[in-house]
matplotlib code that plots the C-alpha trace (Angstrom):
import matplotlib.pyplot as plt

x = [1.6, 1.5, -1.1, -1.4, -3.9, -5.1, -6.9, -8.4, -9.0, -7.9, -10.7, -9.0, -5.6, -7.0, -8.5, -5.2, -3.1, -5.5, -5.4, -1.6, -1.1, -3.3, -1.8, 1.8, 1.8, 3.9, 1.8, 2.3, 0.3, 0.4, 1.5, 4.7, 8.2, 8.4, 9.7, 6.3, 7.5, 9.9, 7.4, 4.8, 7.3, 8.3, 4.8, 2.3, -0.7, -1.6, -4.4, -5.7, -7.7, -9.5, -12.5, -15.4, -16.6, -19.8, -19.3, -15.9, -12.3, -10.8, -9.0, -5.7, -5.9, -7.0, -4.1, -1.7, -2.9, -2.8, 0.8, 1.7, -0.7, 1.9, 3.5, 0.2, -0.6, -0.9, -1.2, -3.8, -5.7, -7.7, -9.9, -11.1, -13.5, -14.5, -17.9, -20.4, -23.3, -23.7, -21.5, -23.0, -20.1, -17.4, -15.0, -15.8, -15.4, -11.6, -11.4, -12.5, -9.0, -7.6, -8.1, -10.2, -8.2, -5.2, -5.6, -7.3, -9.5, -9.5, -11.4, -13.4, -15.1, -16.8, -16.3, -18.8, -17.0, -17.8, -18.7, -16.4, -18.3, -19.6, -20.9, -23.9, -27.5, -28.4, -25.5, -25.7, -28.9, -26.6, -25.1, -21.6, -18.9, -17.7, -15.0, -17.6, -19.2, -15.8, -14.9, -18.2, -17.3, -13.8, -15.0, -17.3, -14.6, -12.2, -14.7, -15.4, -11.6, -11.1, -13.6, -12.1, -8.6, -9.8, -11.5, -8.4, -6.2, -8.6, -8.8, -12.4, -13.2, -15.8, -16.5, -18.6, -20.1, -19.8, -23.5, -25.8, -27.8, -24.7, -23.4, -26.7, -26.8, -23.2, -23.7, -26.5, -24.1, -20.8, -21.5, -22.8, -19.9, -17.2, -18.8, -18.9, -15.4, -13.9, -15.4, -14.5, -10.8, -11.3, -14.1, -11.9, -12.8, -10.4, -12.5, -11.5, -10.6, -7.7, -4.5, -2.2, -1.0, 0.2, -1.5, -3.5, -0.5, 1.4, -1.4, -2.9, -2.3, -2.4, -0.1, -3.1, -2.8, 0.1, 1.0, 1.7, 2.5, 1.0, -2.2, -3.5, -4.3, -5.4, -4.0, -7.2, -6.2, -8.4, -9.3, -12.1, -10.6, -11.9, -8.7, -8.2, -11.8, -11.4, -8.0, -8.0, -7.8, -10.0, -12.4, -11.4, -11.2, -14.2, -14.6, -17.6, -20.1, -19.1, -20.6, -18.2, -18.3, -20.3, -17.7, -14.4, -13.4, -10.1, -9.6, -7.2, -5.1, -6.6, -10.0, -8.7, -7.9]
y = [29.6, 28.1, 25.9, 25.6, 23.3, 21.7, 18.3, 16.3, 13.0, 13.4, 15.2, 18.6, 17.1, 15.5, 18.8, 20.7, 18.2, 17.9, 21.7, 21.8, 19.1, 20.8, 24.3, 23.2, 24.8, 24.1, 22.3, 22.1, 21.0, 23.7, 20.9, 20.4, 21.7, 24.0, 27.6, 29.1, 32.7, 32.1, 30.2, 33.0, 35.7, 34.2, 33.4, 36.1, 33.8, 31.5, 29.0, 28.1, 24.9, 23.8, 21.8, 23.8, 23.6, 25.4, 27.7, 28.7, 27.7, 25.4, 27.1, 25.6, 27.3, 30.6, 30.6, 29.7, 32.6, 35.1, 34.0, 35.0, 37.9, 40.5, 38.3, 37.6, 41.3, 42.2, 38.6, 37.2, 34.6, 31.5, 29.8, 26.2, 24.8, 21.1, 20.5, 17.7, 19.6, 23.4, 25.8, 29.2, 31.6, 29.1, 30.5, 34.2, 33.9, 33.3, 37.0, 38.1, 37.3, 40.3, 44.0, 45.3, 45.5, 43.6, 40.7, 40.2, 37.1, 36.0, 32.7, 30.9, 27.5, 24.9, 21.2, 18.7, 15.7, 12.5, 13.2, 11.9, 11.9, 8.4, 8.9, 11.3, 10.1, 12.6, 12.0, 8.2, 8.4, 8.7, 5.5, 4.5, 5.7, 3.0, 2.9, 3.3, 6.4, 7.9, 7.5, 9.2, 12.3, 12.3, 12.2, 15.1, 17.0, 16.5, 17.6, 20.8, 21.4, 21.2, 24.0, 26.0, 25.7, 26.7, 29.7, 30.8, 30.4, 32.6, 35.2, 34.5, 35.5, 33.5, 33.8, 31.1, 32.0, 35.8, 36.5, 38.2, 35.0, 32.9, 35.4, 35.3, 31.5, 31.4, 33.8, 31.6, 28.7, 30.5, 32.7, 29.8, 27.6, 30.2, 30.4, 26.6, 26.2, 27.6, 24.9, 22.2, 22.7, 20.3, 18.2, 15.1, 11.8, 8.9, 5.7, 2.8, 0.5, 2.8, 0.7, 3.8, 2.6, 6.1, 6.4, 9.5, 11.1, 10.9, 12.2, 15.0, 18.2, 20.3, 17.9, 17.8, 14.1, 12.8, 9.7, 10.3, 7.5, 4.9, 6.9, 9.0, 12.5, 15.7, 19.2, 21.2, 22.3, 20.3, 21.8, 19.2, 17.7, 14.2, 12.6, 10.7, 9.6, 8.2, 6.6, 5.1, 1.3, 0.7, 3.6, 4.7, 8.5, 10.7, 14.4, 16.6, 13.7, 10.9, 7.9, 5.6, 5.9, 3.4, 3.6, 5.4, 7.5, 8.3, 9.0, 6.3, 6.6, 3.5, 5.1, 7.9, 5.6]
z = [-13.8, -10.3, -8.7, -4.9, -3.4, -0.2, -0.4, 2.4, 0.7, -2.9, -4.8, -4.9, -5.5, -8.6, -9.9, -9.1, -10.9, -13.8, -14.3, -13.9, -16.5, -19.1, -18.5, -17.9, -14.4, -11.4, -8.8, -5.0, -2.0, 0.7, 3.0, 1.1, 2.1, -1.0, -0.7, -1.2, -0.9, -3.8, -5.9, -5.5, -6.3, -9.6, -10.9, -12.1, -12.3, -9.4, -9.2, -5.7, -5.2, -2.1, -0.9, 0.4, 4.0, 4.7, 1.7, 3.0, 2.3, 4.9, 7.8, 6.8, 3.3, 4.8, 7.2, 4.4, 2.3, 5.2, 5.7, 2.1, 1.7, 0.8, -1.8, -3.5, -4.0, -7.7, -8.8, -11.2, -9.4, -10.5, -7.9, -8.1, -5.5, -5.0, -3.6, -3.1, -4.7, -4.2, -2.2, -3.0, -3.2, -2.2, -4.7, -4.1, -0.4, -1.0, -2.1, 1.4, 2.6, 0.5, 0.6, -2.3, -5.5, -4.1, -6.5, -9.9, -10.2, -13.8, -13.3, -10.7, -11.0, -8.8, -9.5, -8.2, -6.8, -4.9, -1.3, 1.3, 4.6, 5.4, 9.0, 8.7, 8.6, 5.8, 3.5, 4.1, 2.1, -0.9, -2.1, -1.0, -3.4, -5.8, -8.4, -11.1, -9.4, -8.9, -12.6, -13.5, -11.4, -12.8, -16.4, -15.8, -14.0, -16.9, -19.4, -17.4, -17.0, -20.8, -21.1, -18.3, -19.7, -23.2, -21.7, -19.8, -22.9, -24.8, -22.2, -21.3, -17.7, -15.7, -12.0, -10.5, -7.2, -7.6, -8.4, -5.8, -5.5, -4.9, -2.3, -0.4, -0.3, 0.6, 3.4, 4.8, 5.0, 5.6, 8.6, 10.8, 9.6, 10.6, 14.1, 14.4, 13.1, 16.3, 18.4, 15.8, 16.5, 19.5, 18.0, 17.6, 19.4, 19.8, 20.3, 22.5, 19.6, 18.5, 18.2, 18.0, 14.6, 13.8, 10.4, 11.4, 13.1, 9.8, 7.6, 9.7, 7.8, 11.0, 13.1, 15.4, 16.4, 18.5, 20.3, 24.0, 26.5, 24.2, 23.7, 20.8, 21.7, 19.8, 20.2, 19.6, 16.1, 13.7, 10.3, 9.7, 6.6, 7.5, 6.4, 9.6, 9.6, 6.1, 6.6, 10.1, 9.7, 12.8, 12.1, 15.6, 14.9, 14.4, 13.9, 14.8, 14.2, 16.5, 14.9, 13.0, 9.3, 7.3, 4.6, 4.1, 1.1, -0.7, -4.3, -5.4, -8.5, -10.0, -10.2, -12.5, -15.4]

ax = plt.figure().add_subplot(projection="3d")
ax.plot(x, y, z, "-o")
ax.set_aspect("equal")
plt.show()
């Protein structure tokens, strides 16, 4: 079994690693330098893990899958989605990348995790994430994962997000998001207090941020993962919503214990 994941600020990484540990599966971030064609070829069952954006997989994950579409044909697929609350058909939408019958989905599940966007008026109504609240989400995720792994071992098939109601609600969110996503490629703002420390340049999964002539610039290729917003020491980078975050989020290892 193989697990492939994309994680913006750590939530999905935790789910992917948790599943892989429990199922003794190889586990890779799609950002790594692994030979993915070879890995996909030698595994019959592949779990894909990603955070949901507007009921759809992040562009970086969709592009990765499209780059390996022929190698994935005939594979048994498991889909895990991380979400703040509800994503409609976030897991089912992944199957839209394939021709009908090209893959066999044997399990799909959504995991509620701590939200990581600290600069929106609506989401700021929720309390700021703390170590205690993170542990609460992690305990719930682990309990759900125990059930999921037991089901998979016993051949029980469950597909979260595949119902008609889920598809309808997902469509309401998903179609507007995919239209908006095109403009969001260039929706990065570098504020005046940027010190060009290089942190965001190093961590950007799309290599969208570069330092040129002592200034930070973007290359119009943002996937809206919010990693730079949550990791900038000066809170000097914003994406889409250009107010500085009230708080920043990463899922640190010490919160897992």
